[in-house]
Backbone as CSV, one residue per row, in Angstrom:
resi,resn,N_x,N_y,N_z,CA_x,CA_y,CA_z,C_x,C_y,C_z
1,MET,-8.505,18.159,-13.354,-9.408,18.642,-12.341,-10.495,17.583,-12.176
2,ALA,-10.924,17.413,-10.925,-11.991,16.467,-10.634,-12.924,17.059,-9.593
3,LYS,-14.210,16.778,-9.740,-15.181,17.179,-8.727,-15.356,15.994,-7.788
4,VAL,-15.184,16.240,-6.487,-15.230,15.170,-5.500,-16.269,15.530,-4.443
5,ARG,-17.135,14.579,-4.112,-18.201,14.822,-3.142,-18.033,13.887,-1.948
6,PHE,-18.178,14.436,-0.746,-18.053,13.680,0.493,-19.356,13.785,1.287
7,ALA,-19.824,12.667,1.815,-20.950,12.677,2.753,-20.440,13.175,4.109
8,PRO,-21.321,13.623,4.991,-20.874,14.077,6.312,-19.989,13.025,6.987
9,GLY,-18.880,13.479,7.532,-17.975,12.602,8.259,-16.977,11.824,7.426
10,VAL,-17.105,11.846,6.107,-16.188,11.091,5.240,-14.923,11.909,5.008
11,ARG,-13.781,11.222,5.044,-12.497,11.905,4.802,-11.557,10.983,4.047
12,THR,-10.536,11.594,3.440,-9.511,10.818,2.743,-8.567,10.202,3.768
13,GLU,-7.637,9.418,3.285,-6.505,8.981,4.092,-5.482,10.115,4.076
14,TRP,-4.486,10.033,4.960,-3.350,10.943,4.835,-2.755,10.687,3.459
15,HIS,-2.334,11.736,2.772,-1.736,11.573,1.453,-0.961,12.831,1.076
16,SER,-0.222,12.734,-0.018,0.497,13.902,-0.545,0.472,13.825,-2.070
17,HIS,0.716,14.977,-2.686,0.763,15.077,-4.146,2.137,15.625,-4.533
18,ALA,2.779,14.995,-5.500,4.139,15.369,-5.888,4.267,16.846,-6.241
19,HIS,3.244,17.415,-6.887,3.319,18.816,-7.317,2.305,19.701,-6.620
20,GLY,1.720,19.211,-5.525,0.746,19.997,-4.781,-0.671,19.783,-5.283
21,GLN,-1.620,20.357,-4.550,-3.028,20.233,-4.913,-3.778,21.481,-4.465
22,THR,-4.641,21.964,-5.329,-5.529,23.067,-4.997,-6.923,22.494,-4.790
23,LEU,-7.578,22.920,-3.717,-8.941,22.496,-3.407,-9.829,23.730,-3.419
24,HIS,-10.879,23.708,-4.218,-11.851,24.809,-4.246,-13.184,24.244,-3.778
25,ILE,-13.700,24.762,-2.674,-14.921,24.236,-2.061,-16.134,24.783,-2.814
26,THR,-16.989,23.868,-3.293,-18.165,24.264,-4.066,-19.477,23.987,-3.335
27,GLU,-19.426,23.202,-2.262,-20.626,22.917,-1.485,-20.243,22.505,-0.070
28,GLY,-20.993,22.951,0.920,-20.842,22.484,2.296,-19.625,23.024,3.014
29,THR,-19.184,22.256,4.001,-18.062,22.633,4.857,-16.980,21.561,4.784
30,ALA,-15.761,21.978,4.479,-14.626,21.060,4.387,-13.737,21.209,5.607
31,TRP,-13.142,20.102,6.003,-12.073,20.111,6.993,-10.813,19.628,6.287
32,VAL,-9.717,20.355,6.502,-8.432,20.023,5.891,-7.368,20.127,6.967
33,ARG,-6.468,19.164,7.017,-5.373,19.225,7.996,-4.083,18.774,7.338
34,SER,-3.034,19.552,7.539,-1.687,19.160,7.125,-1.009,18.512,8.313
35,ARG,-0.124,17.570,8.051,0.554,16.831,9.122,1.230,17.822,10.078
36,GLY,0.888,17.715,11.362,1.480,18.579,12.378,0.786,19.925,12.543
37,GLY,-0.212,20.207,11.729,-0.878,21.506,11.786,-2.294,21.405,12.330
38,PRO,-2.938,22.550,12.490,-4.317,22.562,12.978,-5.292,22.181,11.869
39,LYS,-6.452,21.731,12.258,-7.508,21.445,11.287,-8.080,22.780,10.824
40,VAL,-8.235,22.942,9.517,-8.757,24.170,8.921,-10.166,23.888,8.419
41,GLU,-11.083,24.814,8.684,-12.445,24.700,8.169,-12.574,25.638,6.981
42,ALA,-13.092,25.127,5.876,-13.256,25.936,4.666,-14.698,25.834,4.186
43,HIS,-15.181,26.933,3.620,-16.579,27.021,3.201,-16.684,27.299,1.699
44,VAL,-17.902,27.231,1.191,-18.170,27.440,-0.231,-17.468,28.706,-0.724
45,GLY,-16.765,28.562,-1.834,-16.061,29.693,-2.446,-14.617,29.820,-2.008
46,GLN,-14.213,29.153,-0.932,-12.824,29.236,-0.481,-11.951,28.267,-1.270
47,THR,-10.697,28.659,-1.464,-9.714,27.840,-2.151,-8.529,27.643,-1.229
48,LEU,-8.094,26.395,-1.080,-6.946,26.052,-0.246,-5.888,25.392,-1.121
49,TYR,-4.629,25.576,-0.751,-3.536,24.966,-1.497,-2.715,24.098,-0.562
50,CYS,-2.480,22.857,-0.967,-1.609,21.931,-0.247,-0.313,21.840,-1.051
51,PRO,0.800,22.327,-0.500,2.064,22.361,-1.244,2.567,20.977,-1.658
52,PRO,3.507,20.933,-2.593,4.073,19.658,-3.043,4.588,18.828,-1.874
53,ASN,4.268,17.550,-1.913,4.731,16.549,-0.947,4.280,16.785,0.487
54,GLU,3.405,17.739,0.719,2.880,17.969,2.069,1.836,16.888,2.384
55,GLN,2.019,16.201,3.495,1.046,15.190,3.899,-0.170,15.882,4.494
56,HIS,-1.347,15.494,4.007,-2.579,16.135,4.456,-3.750,15.176,4.270
57,TRP,-4.868,15.553,4.811,-6.134,14.877,4.528,-7.202,15.948,4.394
58,HIS,-8.323,15.609,3.762,-9.451,16.519,3.667,-10.723,15.704,3.606
59,GLY,-11.810,16.326,4.033,-13.089,15.646,4.023,-14.204,16.587,4.431
60,ALA,-15.375,16.029,4.599,-16.542,16.808,5.010,-16.555,16.946,6.528
61,SER,-17.117,18.048,6.998,-17.311,18.185,8.438,-18.288,17.099,8.884
62,ALA,-18.400,16.918,10.181,-19.221,15.842,10.725,-20.705,15.999,10.407
63,ASP,-21.150,17.216,10.111,-22.585,17.448,9.923,-22.940,18.099,8.586
64,SER,-22.070,17.989,7.587,-22.338,18.658,6.314,-21.762,17.853,5.153
65,PHE,-22.524,17.772,4.058,-21.939,17.274,2.821,-20.867,18.269,2.392
66,MET,-19.920,17.827,1.596,-18.898,18.733,1.076,-18.560,18.291,-0.339
67,GLU,-18.402,19.273,-1.202,-17.962,19.007,-2.568,-16.831,19.983,-2.871
68,HIS,-15.800,19.479,-3.523,-14.703,20.368,-3.914,-14.198,20.002,-5.300
69,LEU,-13.583,20.983,-5.928,-12.846,20.749,-7.156,-11.405,20.495,-6.746
70,ALA,-10.859,19.371,-7.163,-9.474,19.018,-6.872,-8.657,19.300,-8.120
71,MET,-7.703,20.205,-7.995,-6.902,20.607,-9.147,-5.445,20.226,-8.925
72,LEU,-4.914,19.467,-9.861,-3.510,19.072,-9.826,-2.781,19.735,-10.979
73,ASP,-1.466,19.826,-10.857,-0.628,20.357,-11.930,-0.871,19.552,-13.205
74,ASN,-0.800,20.194,-14.358,-1.047,19.518,-15.637,-0.196,18.271,-15.839
75,ALA,0.997,18.250,-15.270,1.891,17.116,-15.461,1.565,15.960,-14.517
76,ASP,0.662,16.191,-13.545,0.370,15.164,-12.551,-0.591,14.112,-13.086
77,ASP,-0.256,12.871,-12.842,-1.168,11.756,-13.040,-1.508,11.274,-11.634
78,PRO,-2.736,11.480,-11.170,-3.066,11.130,-9.789,-2.721,9.687,-9.429
79,ALA,-2.736,8.799,-10.411,-2.424,7.396,-10.134,-0.957,7.190,-9.773
80,THR,-0.081,8.077,-10.238,1.355,7.881,-9.985,1.978,8.987,-9.142
81,THR,1.316,10.126,-8.974,1.938,11.229,-8.231,1.275,11.487,-6.881
82,THR,0.271,10.682,-6.530,-0.343,10.770,-5.207,0.197,9.632,-4.362
83,THR,0.698,9.968,-3.187,1.195,8.961,-2.252,0.166,8.802,-1.145
84,TRP,-0.465,7.625,-1.076,-1.473,7.354,-0.063,-0.808,6.742,1.154
85,LEU,-1.208,7.226,2.320,-0.604,6.801,3.587,-1.671,6.149,4.473
86,GLU,-1.533,6.285,5.782,-2.436,5.605,6.707,-3.805,6.291,6.814
87,HIS,-4.755,5.553,7.363,-6.093,6.091,7.593,-6.046,7.211,8.620
88,VAL,-6.930,8.169,8.479,-7.100,9.231,9.471,-7.956,8.646,10.589
89,THR,-7.459,8.701,11.810,-8.219,8.153,12.932,-9.386,9.081,13.281
90,ASP,-10.351,8.554,13.996,-11.466,9.383,14.455,-10.953,10.539,15.304
91,ASP,-9.943,10.272,16.120,-9.373,11.311,16.973,-8.749,12.425,16.137
92,GLU,-7.971,12.066,15.099,-7.358,13.060,14.224,-8.427,13.861,13.488
93,TYR,-9.506,13.187,13.109,-10.589,13.839,12.378,-11.356,14.822,13.261
94,LEU,-11.642,14.425,14.492,-12.515,15.227,15.348,-11.813,16.339,16.117
95,THR,-10.519,16.183,16.404,-9.831,17.206,17.194,-9.383,18.365,16.319
96,GLY,-9.225,19.519,16.937,-8.841,20.724,16.216,-7.387,20.851,16.092
């Protein structure tokens, strides 16, 4: 488990986790999008799950800091089980 903090407007690249990832929002407003799906807004106390190998990105909304707990399966080593892909464009980030 890791605590990750994002400044307003900051987001990850598209990526996936071999065994999935659970995100628990502890501060601010998060935006999360799975490839081909709508952007989801999550708030403090909400928990989201990204299934195994699902390509997604997550970050802070444009006007709010965001902090989340990132939880991976016990067998996951983020250095070897996370597949990093292309950058999220401004258009992908801002559109719903």
